[in-house]
N, C-alpha and C positions, 0 to 999 in steps of 0.2 A: 134317532141319531143324536149322539151326545154333542155338547158344545165343542169339545176338543176335536171330534171327528169333523164337524162342520168347518172349523177353522183350518184344519189340515187340508180338507178338500179345496177350500178357497185358495190356500197357499199354492197348492199344486196347479190349480187353474191359472193363477196369476203367473206362475213360472212358465207354464206352457204357452200362454198368450204372449208373454214377454219374449220367449225364445222365437216364436213364429212371427213376431211383429216385423213388418218391413221398416228398417231404419230410415228409409227414404220417404216414407209416407208421413209427412209432417204437416202441421198447420202453418202455412206461410201467408195466410190472409192478412196479417197485420204488418207484413214487411212493406216498408215504404221505398219506392224508387221512382225515378222519372226517366222515361224513354220517349223521345220524339219520333214521329213517323212522318215520312214524306214520300209521296208518289212522284218521283222525279220523271219517270217515263210519261205519266199523264200530263205533267206540266209542260215538258218539252214538246210532246205531240200536239197538244191543243193550243200552243202559243202562236200568235202572229209574230211578224218580224221584230217589232219593237219589244214585245214581251219576251221573245227569245233572247235578245241582248240583255235585258234586265235579269232574266233567270241565269244566263251564262255568267254574268258578273257576280251574282249572288252566290251561285254554287262554287265558283272558283275561290271565293272568299270564305264561305262557311264550311265547306267540306272538300278541301283541296285534294286529299288523297283519293277518296272514292270517286270524285269527279274526274280526276286525271286518269284513273283506272277506266272509267266509262268511256271517256273520249279517246284515250290513247290505245289501250289494250283491246277494248270491246269494239268500238266504232272506227278506230284507226283514223281519227281526225287530228288528235293531238292538241297541244296548247297553241291556239291560233287567235288572230284578232277577231273582233266582233263580226265584221263583214264576211270573212271567210267562214266563220262558224255558222252564221245564218245560212249562207249558201249551201254549206255542206249538209246541214240538218234538213234543209228543204229538199235537197236532192235525195237524201236518205229516205225521207218519209214519202217522197213522190214515187219511189219504186213500187210497182204493183204488188210484189210479194210482201214488202215491208208494210204496205198499207193494209193488206189482209192480216198480216201478223199482228199489227196493232189492234185491228178490229177483234181478232180472236182473244187477245189479252183483255180487252175491255169487256167482252162477253163472258169470259171465264171469271174475271175478278171485278165485277161491277162495284163491289164493296170489299174492302180488305179488313173489315172490323173483326171478323172471327180470327183471322191470322194475327192481327195486332194483339188481341186479347190473349191468345195462346202464347205468343212470344213474351208478353209482359208477365203472364203467369209463370212461364218457365224461368224467367230471370228472378222472380220472387223466390222460387224454390232454391235457386242457386245462391241467392243472397242470404237466405236462411242458413244454409250450410256453410257459406263462405262470406261472412259479413264484410270482410275487407276486399273481396273479389271485385275486379273491375267490371263495370256495366257500360254498355254502349250508350252514347249520347243520342244517337239516331239510328233508326233502321230505314234504309233507303230502298224503295222498290223501283226497279229500272228494267229496261230492255237491254240485256247484255249482248244481244245478237248471238246467243248460244255459246258465249265464252265461259260462263260460270253459273253454277247454281247459287252459291252464297260465298261472299268474299268479305273478310273482315280487315279493317284498318285499325289505327289506334283508337278511333272514336266512333266509327260507324260499321254497320253491317250492310252490305249491298246485296240485294236479292234479285236475280234475273227472272222476272215473272214468266218470260217465254219458255223457260226450262221446266215449267210446271203445267203446261197446257194439256198434257195427256197424249199418249202415243197414237191414238186414233184421230186426233185433230188433223185436218187436211194439211195445214202448214208444217206439221211435224212429219207427216207421211211423205211430203215433197222434199224433205232434206236429202242431200246426196248420200246414198247408202255407203259409198266408199269412205265417207268421213264420219257419218253418224250411223254406226252399226245398230243392228236391231236391239242389242242389250243396252245401248245408250238411250235409244228412244223409249225402251221399256221403263227406264228410270225417270222419265219426265212426268212424274205423277204428283199432283197437287197435295196428295196425302202427306208427302215428306217435306213440304216447304218449311214448316216451323221447326221440325227436327233438324234440317240442314242449317237453318239460321243459328240455332243454339250450338250445334256441333262445330260450326265454323268459328264462332267466338271462343268456345272452350279450347279448341285446338290452337288458336292464335294467342290467347291471353292466359290460360290457366295451366296448361301442361307444356313444359319446355320440350323443344326438339332434342333428339339425341343422335349422336354420330356413332354409337356403339354397335354391338352385335345384334343379331336378329331378335333374341329374346328381349333385349332392352326396348327395341322398337315395337315388338308385340305388346309388351306391358305398357308402353306409352299409349298405344291405341286402346288398351284395356281401360286405362285411366280416363281417356277422352270419352269413351262410350259409357263408362260408369257414371261420369259426371253428367252426360246427356240423359241417362236414366234418372239421375237425381233431379234434373230439371223437369222431367215428365214421369213422375213415379207411378202414374196410373196407366202408362202406355205399355203395350206388349213388348217383350224383348225382341221379337221379330222386327217390329217397327223401329226400335232403337238401332238394330243392326242394318236397317234398310233392306230387309229380306221379306219375301212372302212367308206366310206361316208354314207352307210346305218346305221351303228351302231351310228355314230355321230348324224345323224338326229333323230334317236330314242331317244338319250339322250336329244337333244334339245326339242323334242316334249314332253318329260316326265320330264323336269327340275323341274317343280312345284311339281310333285308327289314325285320325289326323295328327294327334300328338305322337303316336308311335312312328309315323312317317317322318316327322321333324327330327325325332331322336335317332332313328335308324340311319337317316341320311346325314347325321352329324351337322345339322344346320344351325342348331340353337345358339352356339357361341361363335359362329363365323361372322365376320364383317364382309358381307357380300351384297352389293347393290342389286344384283339380279334376283337373289332370293327374296330380298325385301320387296322388290317390285312385284314379283310373282305372287307373294303371299299377302301383301297389304294393299295393293292397288286395285282399283275397280277393273272389271273385265267381264267376259261372258261366263267365266268359271275361274277356279284357282289352279294355275298351272302346276302340274305335278300330281294333282289329285283328281279323282273321277270327275269327268265333265258334267255329270248330272248333278253335282254339288254346286253350291253358290260360290261367288267370288269372295275375296277378302277373308279367307278362312284363318289367316294369321290374326286379323282383327278379332274374329270370333273367339279364338283361343285366348287372346288377351282379355277379352270381356269376361270369359268364364273364369280365368285366373283371379280377376279382381272380385268377382262375385264370391268365389270360394274363400278368398282371403278375408273378405268382410264378414262372411258367415262365421269364421273362426275367431278373428281378432276383434271384431266389432269396434274398431276405432272410428273417430270422426272422419268426415269427408275431408276436412282440412288436413288432418294427419295423413290420410291416405295419399294425397298428392305428393307429399314429401317422402313417402316410404320408398327406400331403395328397391330396385327391381329384384335383387337377390333375396330379400325377405319375402317378397310376394311369390317368387318362384318356388321356394322350399315348401310353401304351404299348399301348393297345387296338387290335388289328388283327384282322380276321376272315379266317381262312384261306380 
């Protein structure tokens, strides 16, 4: 083989490798960031009366938004004085069900080091792609009493550990079935804890809400999910979507039919809250589409749109966030 032939072959290899390279698979090991972690649930549960008052005052001062959410929305205690707070917390933890719930949380999460490391790694990837992007000051592990998986404020992410105990856990099986349907219990999987934490922060701080038509909302969700994939470039797309592998494959196999349904029903440019809810919100399946398929198929289509757009345009993640939905829509083609 001549030198010219060798150089030509090397050039072809480099072009092929470059075209197939995952733009999200970057080296973020040198990215510097600081995130604090605090297990608020463990502190409150294991504190005596005096320590409870100290913790109460400290949390009110250091993390007012997330603490107000925990006391007001989750535990329905509200902003009360020290004595009332201590009495309310002691009554809460004295309940036999809550005592067992706390025991199961401690058993399931004796150490949260793996989760902390995964969350920090995810934010390093995000920081690599979005150097000026906002990073949480703290991640707060708590017992939200089944109010929320992950909730983001201006400075913190709150994670309800009880929502990740697993559907087979006794305290999850005992939840009232008329409030916690089977599909809700199915989703209480520790596998998705770090995914939900990053997705919550991205949704709150990186991708603006839109009040427009269904397509704008679909593409907004596509951006959220693509950024979640940017935070976890080695994760499966099924995991990013919070689907099983089987459900994700069903969505892939039926992508054309899903899109055809949206177009045939003339939903794409309508401003209709019911359509948004049916196609984007969690549920046992996506209303209007086959029940054997997964929920949130509108989100799935948005995710696919963003993936296809990035394959064609190869813009930076930072540019992608600012790209108007119309530009992304025109590039969407189903293979």
